[in-house]
N, C-alpha and C positions, 0 to 999 in steps of 0.2 A: 442250554444257553449256547449260542454261537459266538465265538470270539474270533477276532481278526489277528492273525499272526503274520507280521511282516516277513517278506522273503529275506534271506540272508543278504546283507549288504545294502538293503533298501533304506532310503532316507526316512527318518521318522516324520510324521506329518508336522507341518509348522503350527505352532500355537497361534491362536487368533491375535491379530495386532490390537494392542490396547488403544482405546480412543483417547484423543487429545483432550485437554481441558476445554479447548474451544468447541470441539464437537459435542461434549457433554453439555456445555452451556447453550449451544445452538438448539439441541434437542429439547432442553428445558424451556427455552424461549418459544419453540413451536408448540409445546404442550400448553403453555399459559396464554399464548397469542396465536391461535390457529389461523387467524387471518394473514399471518406472516409465513404460513407454511411453505408456499412455493419459493419464496426468497430464501428461507432457511435451507430447504432441500438443495437448491442450487449452490449455495455457499458451502454446504457440507461436501458436495462433490468436488467443488473447486479446491477446498481446503485439503481434502485427501489427496488429490492429484498433486498439488504443490508440495505437500508433505513428503510424498514418495520421491519426488525429484530432489528436493532440498537435502534429503538425507545422504545423497551421494555427491553433493557439490563441495569441492574443497574451499578452504579459506583463500582469499586473494593475496597476492604479494603486493603490498602497498607500502609506500614510505609515509609513516605516521609519526615522524619526529615532531616535537612541539613547534619548532621553528617553521616546519613545512605547513602545519595546520594554521599557524598564525599568518603566514604569507597568503595562504589561500583565503583566509578570512578577509584580509586587507583587499584582495582582488575580487571578493565575492565569487570565487571560483571553486566549484565542488571538487572534492578530493579524488574521486574515482574516475579514471579514464576508461573509455570503453574497452581498450585493449587489455585492461587489468581484470575485467570480469571473467571468472572461470567458467566460460561457456563450453558445453559439449554439444556439438551440432545435432546429434541424434536425440538428445534430451530436449533441446530447444524445439526441434520439429515436432516431437511428441507433445510438448506443452502447447504449442500453437494449435495442432490438430484437435487434441482432446478438449482444450479450452473452448474452441468454437463449437465443438459438438455439444458441450454442456450448455453454452449460451443459446444455441439454436433450440435445443430440446425444451428449454424453459421460456422460450419466446423472447429472448433478449436480442436476437439477431434475426433479420428476415432472410429469406432464401437467397436473394441476390448477394447480400453482404456475406452470408455464410460461404457461398461458393467462391466469392472473390478472395476472402481471407484464407480459405483452404488452399487455393491455388498459390498464394504467397508462401504458405507453409511448405509446399512441395517444390517451390522454385529454387534454383541455385542461387538466386540473389537474396535469400532470406536474411543472411547475416548483414548484407548491405542495408536492407530495409530496417532491421533492428538497430543497426548503428545510427542511421538517420533519426530514428525515433528517440534513441537515447540522447543523442547530441542535441536534439531540438529542445529537450528539457534541461540538459546539463549546461548548455552554453548560453542560453538566452539571458542569463543574469550577469554575465561577466562584465566587469567595469574596468578591468585593468587597462591602463594606457588609453582609455577612452575608445577602444576598438569595439565596433558593433559586430557580433558574431553572425556568420552567414549560414546558420543551421537551417536545414530544410524542415518545413512543417509537415506533420503527418495527420491524415484525416481522422475524424473522431472515432470511427469504427475501429480502424487499425490501432489507434491509441488505446481504446478500451481493451482490445484483445491482448496487445503486447504488455500493457500494464499488469494484467493477470498472468500472462505466460512467462514474463521475465521475473516475476516475484520470487520464485525459489532461488534464483541466482543472485538477485540484488539483496534479498533478505539475508542471505549468507554473508555477503559483503558487509552489510550493516552490523552483523555480529562482531566483526573485527574492529569496529570503531565505537560501538555504543558505550562501552564501559571506560573509555579513555577519558581521564579528567580534562585533557586538553580540549575536548569538545566544548567545554564551557566558554571558550573564547568566541565561539561562533555567534554572530549578532544578527544574522540575516533571516529573512522570513522564508527563504527556500532552503532545501535540504543541504546540509554540509557534505554529504556523501555523493548524491547523484543529481542534485539540482532540482528535484521534483517539488511541486507545491504541496503544502499540507492539505489533507482532506478530512482530518479529525484532530482532536486535541484532548488533553487530559489536564484537569486541575489537581495538583498534588495535595497531599494532606497538609503541606505547609503553604498552600494557596498560591504556588507558582503555576504558570501555565506552560505546558510542554506541547509543542506542535508535533504531529506525526506525519511522516512523509507518505504520500499516496503511492509511491513507486517501490521504495525499499523498506518502509516501516521504521526508519530511524527516528528517534525522538530527541528534541533539543529545546532548551529553555527560550522563551520569547515573552515580550512584554504582555501582561495580562489583558490590557484593554487597548491594544493597538491592532488595527486591521492588518493581517499578514498579506493582503493582496494589494492594497494601495498605500499602506503605512499611515493611514489616518489615525490620529491619536486624540481627536476631539471627542471627549466622552459624550457630549450632547448629540453626536452623530453615530453613536453606537447603540443599537437596540438589542436588548437581551430578553429572552423568555425561556421557560423551563418546563419540563414535565411536572405533573402534579406532585410526584414524590421528590423532586429536586435532583434526581440522579443524573439527568442529562440536561444540558443547556444549549442554546443557540446564541451566538454572538453575530449580529448582522450589522453591516456597515451601510449607513445612509449616504456615504460619499460615492462608493463604487457599486453598491447594491449587491454585494456578495456576502455569503454567510459561512460560518464554520461551526460545526457541532463540537460539544465537549462532554467528556465523562467526568463527573465530579467525584474525585477520589477522596474528598474529605468526609464523605458519608457512605463510602463503598465497603462491601464485604469481600471484594476480590479486586485484583489489578485490572486496569483497562485491557480489553481484548478487541482491537479494532474490527476484526472480522465479525465478531458477535455484536459489538455495539453499533456498527454501521447498519446492521439489519434491524436491531432493536429500535433504532431512531428513525426508521423510514417515515413514521407519522410526523416527526419533526421536519423532515425534508418537505413533506407536503404542506405543512403549515407555513414554512418559510417561503416556499414558492408562491403560495396564495397571497402572501404579503408583498410580493414583487421582488424577492431576492433570488439570486442564482448561486449555485455552488461553484 
């Protein structure tokens, strides 16, 4: 038998990194629904990339006193300023480059958009572009003093890439806020931390609805049958339909024609996992779009 004896002073081999619960659930989803295989594989790669970066992002330095949160709620102003995000430029460049690589490989970006966003990732103005992207979401909801913010809009492709590339940094920031009881005073349909719109939700075992931010993953309580996009609360203008097992639901608004998916935690065996549940509900997206709604 041949055995390997490491040289004196050599580092021992690293043990294999354990899979996250999300990765385990995604692989199980692919096994039971092979038609979702490409989407699962893409999100497995994105999840691993984000996990590697997030592990070295420090918590932000933010003022989270109760009176500060209350004032921001009164102004509909998100708590996190761009300057407070713990960004490391080399990690940001890596996230942009590798995110577009993954999206291109799985056909989510065409060649022209791939080359365009890759050039942004290499450009010295990357932080400026990211700052404009962040502020376009964080400032559009501000109502304080009746001032209309002048944030620059970012095109859809750049928005898609930066939403994924910034996730490790913003998710880390959300960890600093999520467990604070003061978050319960937030009454708005946009995110208390970064101003992002919700792109998923969860119905808790006590039948509350919590919205989940599309940018940082923060969760906050919101009215169960009010549209988070136009604030329509007329129940006759809210359409709801579900998967056969009732695990997932869609709430669609007949006033603004947008929809939001939900994970029903009242009958669940695990907590909501947005990265898993967004893939598992792709058939619901198709059904909603066929009915004339948009996300």
